[in-house]
N, C-alpha and C positions, 0 to 999 in steps of 0.2 A: 635404467629409469632415472632421470633427475626427481628429486623428491618435488621440487616445484612444478613440475609437468603431470604430477600425478591427479587423477579426480580426485574429487571431495564432494561426500555425499551424506553430511551431519546436519541437521535443521537447514543447509542451503545446499544445494545441488551444484556444482563447478565442474567444467571440464578439465580445469588445471587448478593452481594454489598462486599463479601469479594475480597480482590485483592491482589495476590502476589506482592509484591514491587520489584523493580531492585536492585539486590543486587550482587556488585561483588566479585566474588568467583577464578577465577585464576585456572580453571582447564583446559584451555588450553594449558597442557605444549607438545605440539607436534611444529614440524620445522614451520606448518603452521599456527599455532594459528586458528585450526580450531577446532569447538565443536565435540565431539564423540557421537556416536550413545550409547555406553555402558556407559558412566559418565552424558553428559548432556542430552540425549534423555530420561536415566531413571529416573534421575533427576526431570525433567520439567513433564514428563508423571505422577509420583508419585505425583504432587502437581496438576494434572488437574482438581481436583474438584471445584476449586476456581471459582468466577466467570468470572476472568481476571488474566493471567498470563502477567506479564512483564519481559522480559529478562533481565539479568544483561548487564551493560553497553557493547555495542559492537562497536571497534571503526571504522569508517566511513573511513580511511586511514591509509597507514603506520606513516605517520606524525602525528595521531590524539593519540597515544599509550601513554601510561604513567605509565603502570603497566604490572608486568611482566605475562605470561600467559593467557589473556583476549583474547577471542573468538570475532575475526572481521567479519567484513560483507563487505570486497571490496576485496575478491577474489574467483575464481571458485570452491575453493576447501572450502571456509568457507561456501558458499552459499549450496555445496553438503553436507555439516555437519548439517549445518541448516533444510535442507529439511527433514533429519531423524528425528530431534527431534518437527518440527511441525506434521508431519505425527503421532508421538507416540499421542500427545496431541488430536489431534484432533479424534485419534480411542477413544478416554476415552470421546469425547463431550467436548472437554474443548475449551478455545478462549485463542490465544497469542499473545502479541505485543514483538517487539524488539525494545529496547532502542539503538538510534543511540547517539554514542559519541564523544566525541573530547576533549582531557584533556586540550589542551590548555600550559600554564605555568608550570603545575603541571606533569611537564615530567623531561627528563633529557638528554642531549648529548649521552648517551650512547645508548638509545632508537633509534636514528637518524643519526648512522653513524657520532658522532663529531659534527652533525648539532645543533643548538640552537631549543629550543622549540618555539613554536609561542604563541602570545601572541596580544592583543591589543597596549600596551603599554611596553618598556625595562622595567619592573617592578619586581625586584625578589620577589617571595612570601614567601620566609624564611620558604619552609617547607621542606618535605624531599621526594623524592622518592626513590619507590622500583625497584630497576634495579636489572638485574640477577646476578650482585655483591652485594647484598645486598641495605641495607640503604644507599644513599647519599644526601647531602643536593642540594636541586636545585641550581639553575644559573639563570642571568640575561638573559631573551628572549629574541628571536628577534621581534621588533614591526613589525606586518604583514603591508605588501604591500596591494595596491588595486588589485594587483594581485595573492597575497597569497589570500585574502579576496574573490574574484571571484573563485580561485581553491577549496577554501574549501567548500563554497557554493556550487559545481559541487560534492564535495564528497559527501555531505549529500543527495544530489539530486540523484546520482547513489548509493549509501548506499540504500536509499529507494527503488530504480528499485530492486538492489538486494532481496529487504526482501519480494517483491512479488514475485520474482520466486520461492525464498524460501518457500511459503508457509505461511507466516506470515496473521495474520488477519488484523494487522496493524502496525504503529511505534508510538515510544513515541520520541519526541525531546529532549536528556537532554541539559536543558539550566538551571542548578541547581547546587547546590553545590560546586560552587566556580572554575568551567571548563569553558571551553572557552566563552561559548555565555554568560555566567553568569560575565565573566571577562570582557564582554563587555557591561554589564547592571552596572555595580558598577563604583563611579566615583574615588573611591581610586586605582584601576586597570586600569581603561581607561582615560587616559590624553592625547586622540587626540584632535587635533583643527581640521579636517578635516570633512568629513560627516558623520562618526564615532564615533562621539564623542561630548560632551558639552551637548546639549539638550536631552529632553527625547526623542523626534524621531531618532534624530542623534544613541543616547544609545543602541535604541532598534531594528535598521534597521539592523544589521546582522542579528539576529533573524528573524525579517520577511521577509527578503530575503531567507533565509533558509526555510522557511515556504512556502513563495510563490513558490520557487523551486521544493519543495516535493509535493504539491497539485496538480505539473502537470503531477505527474507520479503515483498518488494515490489519491483518493477521500479524502474530507476534513474530512469526517466523520471516516475515518481510521486513523486520526491523531490525538495524544495526545501531551502533551508539559508539562516538570515539573519544577515548579520553586522554590525557598528557598528565599523567601523575607528578611527576618530577619536573615539569615547566617551570624554570625560574631565570630572572633577570630578561625576560621576553614578554612583550606583549604586555607589559605593564605589571607581571604575576610575580610574586615573592614566594616563595615556600615559607611554613614555620612547624613546629612540632607536630602540627596536626593535620597537616596536608595529606602525607601517606594513610593517617588512619582512617581519612573521612573516605578518601578512592577504596580504601582497603572494604570500607562500611559498603559502598556502592556496588563493587563489584560483586562481593558475599550475595547481597541482596537480588542481586541480577540472576543468579542461580533459581530463581524464584517464577522467572521468566521463560520465554522457549525462543528467544532471539535467536536471528540470524546468527549474528555474532558479535563479540565487541571487538574493538578498534582500538588498538594502546600504541602509542610512540614511547620509543628509547628519547631518554632525555637529550633537548636542542642542544646545549649546553653543558662545559664540566661541573659536575654536580660533585665530583669524588670529595670534595672538602667539606661538605655540607654534611652533617654527619646524619640528620634525620630525612636524608633524601636516599632515594633509590636508585641506584646507578644501571641496574639488570632490571630493566620493566619486566618483559617477556618472563623470565626467570622467576619473578619475586611473584606475579599476579597469577601465572599459572595452575598453582595447585590451589589457588582460590576460586579457581571459575570452571565449570564443569562444561561448560558450552563449547560452542567456537570460539578459537581467538586468534585474531588478525596483529601481526605487529609490522611498526614503519618504522621509517628513520634511518636512513644511513647504509641499507642493505643492497648487496649487489646480488649476483648469480651464486657464487661462491657461497656468501655468509645466509643468504636465501637458504639454501641446502640445507645448510647445518641447524640452521633454528628449528625447521620442519624435524630432520632426522633426530635431534635432541629431543624433540617432545614440548619442547616450550611453546612455540606455537604450530597453529594448522594451516595458518595463510600468511602470507608476506605481500604487502602491497607498497608499488615502488611509485617515488615522486617525478623525479628530475630527469629520470631514467626513461619515463615514458614520456616527457616531452620531446625527446630528439630521437626516441625510438619506436617510432609506432607500431613495429613488428617486433617489441620486445620478446615476446615470449617465443616466435621464430628463430629469433637470433640466438636464446637460449638454449632450442634444442639444436642448432647446428653449432654452437659456440664460434659464436662468429662476432667481431670487434664491434662493438659499442659506439656509436655517435656521440660527442660533446654536445651539449647545451649551449646557446647564448642566453646569459641573462639578463643581454640590453633588453632583450625580445619578450622576457616573460609577459609584462603585463601593457605592451602598447598593442593599439589596435590593428587590425588588418592581420590578412593570413602569415606575413613574414614571423617566421620563430614559431608558428602556429600549426599550420597544416603544409608547411613547404619542407618537412622533415621526411628526405626518401627511404624508403625501404632497401635493404641492404640486398646486395647478389647472393643469392645461394650457394655462388662457387667461391664466394669471398673467402680467404684463408682466415682462421680464427689468431 
């Protein structure tokens, strides 16, 4: 029996350890930015043999948006749309969490009626935002006031309430990949001198306020959180000498909670020349965390089985492999060839490159 295909039952009960990673797919191309039954419902249903599905990032408010056609979780119409998705997954005995998302400074005034995007500090990430009019350079964001911070914490809490109403099995806090919460963690994007900047405790305060607010409306064991400690040179993020110690503080403190899991990413880029970066995330953080550890980024069937066997991770999430292989679990079970994905259709509207990838024939040779 492959390690990936064994059941898991600690904090979260899963029939296998293959997780569908959250991926922005930009298919909610309707006025209400709501998921649809014919696209989103079918897409997630097709992949419901995963031990766990984590949806694409879903914005917690209009102010959280930074990409076109992403499905939110802050309006009644969006909740009703997600209900159809969860119903279809549950009919296939699948389990599905929704990822709660705020992009922060990785946005553009075009999404906010001309208002500046929000961020911990007024520092331009010097990236590009994909607006309704195409790619545009990011701008210097607005430094969040205390009122802005409290409003955003409430937005996450309300989104978690909506997720419960929509029938999700749990939620994942998107505190990764250079988006708003990650911007608070990082000293190059957070230059605040108040209680939300400076020390490890202060830089992590926003995240823990969100977590504490969410656990008022959903049990801790139905909450996951995602982190990317060695993100560098992507999404406007630059590591400094205090980056890893900040994440070590966060991960250790999470031992005080009974979360479903923490979800870590291996480095997206080569950080081997950065003396204060960590090149093997799972191996580094496993001794620091007592709960369920999920690892992501670049894993395949062989390396996924090995990282579980090593004890460095309990669960493995797969992104691009799940785009083109809706039956990824069955392909692993039968050692079948994996289909290639088409990057040109990752973010385009409609079913092409989304719901039209076929399942493999069981007779197919490995």
